C-alpha positions as CSV (number, residue, x, y, z in Angstrom):
1,M,0.0,0.0,0.0
2,E,1.5,3.3,-1.1
3,S,1.7,6.0,1.6
4,I,3.2,9.4,2.1
5,S,4.5,11.0,5.2
6,G,5.8,14.3,6.6
7,C,6.7,15.6,10.0
8,T,6.8,18.8,11.9
9,T,8.5,20.0,15.0
10,W,6.1,22.2,16.7
11,Q,6.8,25.6,18.4
12,P,3.6,27.4,19.6
13,T,4.8,30.9,18.5
14,N,6.2,29.9,15.1
15,H,3.6,31.4,12.8
16,V,6.2,31.8,10.1
17,L,6.8,28.0,9.7
18,Y,3.0,27.5,9.9
19,H,2.6,29.8,6.9
20,L,5.4,28.0,5.0
21,A,3.7,24.7,5.8
22,N,0.5,26.0,4.1
23,V,2.4,27.3,1.1
24,M,4.8,24.4,0.6
25,L,2.6,21.5,1.5
26,C,2.4,20.4,-2.1
27,I,5.9,21.4,-3.1
28,G,8.0,18.9,-1.2
29,L,10.5,21.4,0.2
30,M,12.4,21.2,3.5
31,V,12.9,24.1,5.9
32,P,16.2,23.5,7.7
33,D,16.6,23.3,11.5
34,S,16.6,26.7,13.2
35,S,15.9,28.2,16.6
36,Y,12.2,28.0,15.7
37,G,12.3,24.3,15.1
38,A,12.2,22.3,11.9
39,L,9.6,21.6,9.3
40,L,9.7,18.6,7.0
41,L,7.1,18.2,4.3
42,H,8.6,15.7,1.9
43,G,7.1,13.6,-0.9
44,F,3.7,15.2,-1.2
45,M,4.2,16.7,-4.6
46,F,6.2,13.7,-5.8
47,L,3.5,11.2,-4.9
48,G,0.7,13.6,-5.9
49,K,-1.4,12.9,-2.8
50,C,-1.9,16.2,-1.0
51,L,-4.9,17.2,-3.1
52,E,-6.5,13.8,-3.2
53,Q,-9.7,13.4,-1.3
54,S,-11.4,10.7,0.9
55,L,-8.4,9.6,2.8
56,V,-7.5,7.8,6.0
57,Y,-4.4,9.2,7.7
58,Q,-2.3,8.7,10.8
59,A,-0.6,11.3,13.0
60,T,2.2,10.1,15.2
61,I,3.2,12.4,18.1
62,S,6.7,11.8,19.6
63,E,7.8,13.6,22.7
64,T,11.4,14.8,22.3
65,N,12.7,14.2,25.8
66,T,11.0,11.0,26.8
67,N,10.5,9.4,23.3
68,K,6.9,8.7,24.3
69,I,4.8,8.0,21.2
70,D,1.1,8.5,20.7
71,T,-0.9,7.9,17.5
72,Y,-4.1,9.2,16.0
73,I,-6.2,7.9,13.1
74,G,-8.3,10.3,11.2
75,I,-10.3,10.7,8.0
76,T,-11.2,13.5,5.6
77,E,-13.6,13.6,2.7
78,N,-11.9,16.8,1.7
79,T,-8.2,17.0,0.5
80,F,-5.4,16.1,2.9
81,K,-4.1,19.6,2.5
82,T,-7.3,21.1,3.8
83,R,-7.5,18.7,6.7
84,F,-3.8,19.3,7.6
85,N,-4.5,23.1,7.7
86,Q,-7.5,22.4,10.0
87,H,-5.3,20.4,12.4
88,M,-2.6,23.1,12.4
89,S,-5.3,25.7,13.2
90,S,-6.6,23.7,16.1
91,F,-3.0,23.5,17.4
92,R,-2.6,27.3,17.3
93,L,-6.0,28.6,18.4
94,H,-7.1,28.1,22.0
95,H,-10.8,28.0,21.3
96,K,-10.2,25.1,19.0
97,R,-8.2,23.0,21.4
98,S,-11.0,20.5,21.8
99,A,-11.7,20.1,18.1
100,T,-10.2,16.6,18.0
101,A,-8.5,14.2,20.4
102,L,-5.3,15.0,18.6
103,S,-5.6,18.8,19.3
104,E,-6.4,18.1,22.9
105,H,-3.3,16.0,23.3
106,V,-1.2,18.6,21.5
107,W,-2.5,21.4,23.8
108,K,-1.7,19.3,26.9
109,L,1.9,18.9,25.7
110,K,2.1,22.7,25.1
111,D,0.6,23.5,28.5
112,N,3.3,21.3,30.1
113,K,5.9,23.0,27.9
114,K,7.0,19.7,26.4
115,D,8.8,19.6,23.0
116,F,7.3,17.1,20.5
117,K,7.3,16.2,16.8
118,I,4.3,15.2,14.7
119,S,4.6,12.9,11.7
120,W,1.8,12.4,9.1
121,K,1.1,9.4,7.0
122,I,-1.7,8.7,4.5
123,I,-2.6,5.0,4.9
124,E,-5.7,4.5,2.8
125,K,-7.9,6.1,0.1
126,S,-11.6,5.1,0.4
127,A,-14.8,6.4,-1.1
128,A,-17.1,8.4,1.1
129,Y,-20.9,7.8,1.3
130,S,-22.7,7.6,-1.9
131,T,-26.4,7.5,-2.6
132,K,-25.8,4.9,-5.2
133,T,-23.9,2.4,-2.9
134,K,-25.7,3.4,0.3
135,K,-22.5,2.8,2.3
136,C,-19.4,4.8,3.4
137,N,-16.2,2.9,2.8
138,L,-14.3,5.9,4.3
139,C,-15.9,5.5,7.7
140,L,-15.6,1.7,7.5
141,S,-11.9,2.0,6.7
142,E,-11.4,4.4,9.7
143,K,-13.0,1.9,12.0
144,Y,-10.9,-1.0,10.6
145,F,-7.6,0.9,11.1
146,I,-8.6,2.0,14.6
147,L,-9.2,-1.7,15.5
148,E,-6.1,-2.9,13.7
149,K,-3.6,-0.2,14.7
150,K,-5.1,0.6,18.1
151,P,-4.1,4.3,18.1
152,T,-3.7,5.6,21.6
153,L,-5.5,8.9,21.1
154,N,-8.7,7.7,19.4
155,E,-11.7,6.9,21.6
156,R,-13.1,3.4,21.2
157,K,-16.6,4.9,20.9
158,E,-15.6,6.1,17.4
159,I,-16.0,2.5,16.2
160,F,-19.7,2.7,17.0
161,S,-20.3,6.2,15.7
162,T,-22.6,6.9,12.8
163,C,-21.4,8.1,9.4
164,M,-21.1,11.9,9.3
165,H,-21.0,11.9,5.5
166,T,-24.7,11.1,5.1
167,R,-25.7,14.5,6.6
168,K,-25.5,16.5,3.4
169,Y,-28.1,14.2,1.9
170,L,-30.7,14.7,4.6
171,L,-33.8,16.4,3.4
172,K,-33.3,19.4,5.8
173,N,-30.0,20.0,4.2
174,T,-31.1,19.9,0.6
175,K,-33.2,22.0,-1.8
176,E,-36.4,20.4,-3.1
177,L,-37.3,21.1,-6.7
178,R,-40.7,22.5,-7.0
179,R,-42.6,23.1,-10.2
180,T,-46.3,23.5,-10.8
181,N,-48.3,21.0,-12.8
182,D,-48.7,23.6,-15.5
183,E,-44.9,23.9,-15.9
184,L,-44.4,20.1,-16.0
185,D,-47.6,19.0,-17.9
186,L,-48.3,21.4,-20.7
187,D,-51.0,19.1,-22.0
188,G,-53.2,19.7,-19.0
189,N,-53.1,16.1,-18.0
190,D,-53.0,15.3,-14.3
191,G,-49.6,14.3,-13.1
192,A,-47.9,13.8,-9.8
193,I,-44.5,15.4,-9.2
194,E,-41.9,13.0,-7.8
195,I,-39.0,14.9,-6.3
196,E,-35.7,13.4,-5.1
197,A,-33.7,15.4,-2.6
198,V,-30.2,16.4,-3.9
199,P,-27.4,18.3,-2.2
200,D,-27.5,22.1,-2.1
201,D,-24.3,22.4,-4.1
202,A,-25.4,20.1,-6.9
203,P,-25.2,21.6,-10.4
204,K,-28.5,22.9,-11.8
205,E,-28.6,20.2,-14.5
206,E,-28.2,17.5,-11.8
207,R,-31.1,19.0,-9.7
208,Q,-33.4,19.2,-12.7
209,K,-32.9,15.6,-13.7
210,H,-34.1,14.4,-10.3
211,C,-37.5,16.0,-10.8
212,V,-39.7,13.8,-12.9
213,V,-43.4,13.4,-13.7
214,R,-45.4,10.3,-13.0
215,K,-48.5,9.9,-15.1
């Protein structure tokens, strides 16, 4: 299974390196060691993975002084670059410290003034929920790897959690297509409108084809 990895040595006040991480995530450059720490983001451009979507990834946190290692399994339906930036934001902004189990752990280390390094690895690419398949391989893959790898930071209740990727298909989160019978049935025949809910961001053509007339 092909995977990619990168690592960061975190310093709370190092906003410059954070900005560089955002800019260079897909370039595969290395920022040398300095008084602000080091940033390694290698292989993303070469393997072409940072902009791929629907991924299972692993973060490994190593404490510098004690060599204690903790791991975290996560998923994203979006790109890895977007999810990486979200994690980095939760590490910097105090009001986001409880965003994930990973950010909570990072903040505990920061509160205790412990130096640490985080390495990232993409371990699987799986399709998210689809109305055609009626299943979410992405969530299933996450549960599988939590059971197999036993990451120390993930809560076991995540194995029994429901799929979050079905929410955008709920009726309250979609726009129904409404047309009058006159618009749909120009012959004046009685007809019933059958409407299938589609996501808000679906193209106009996609929404139109889900609105059909049953005679």
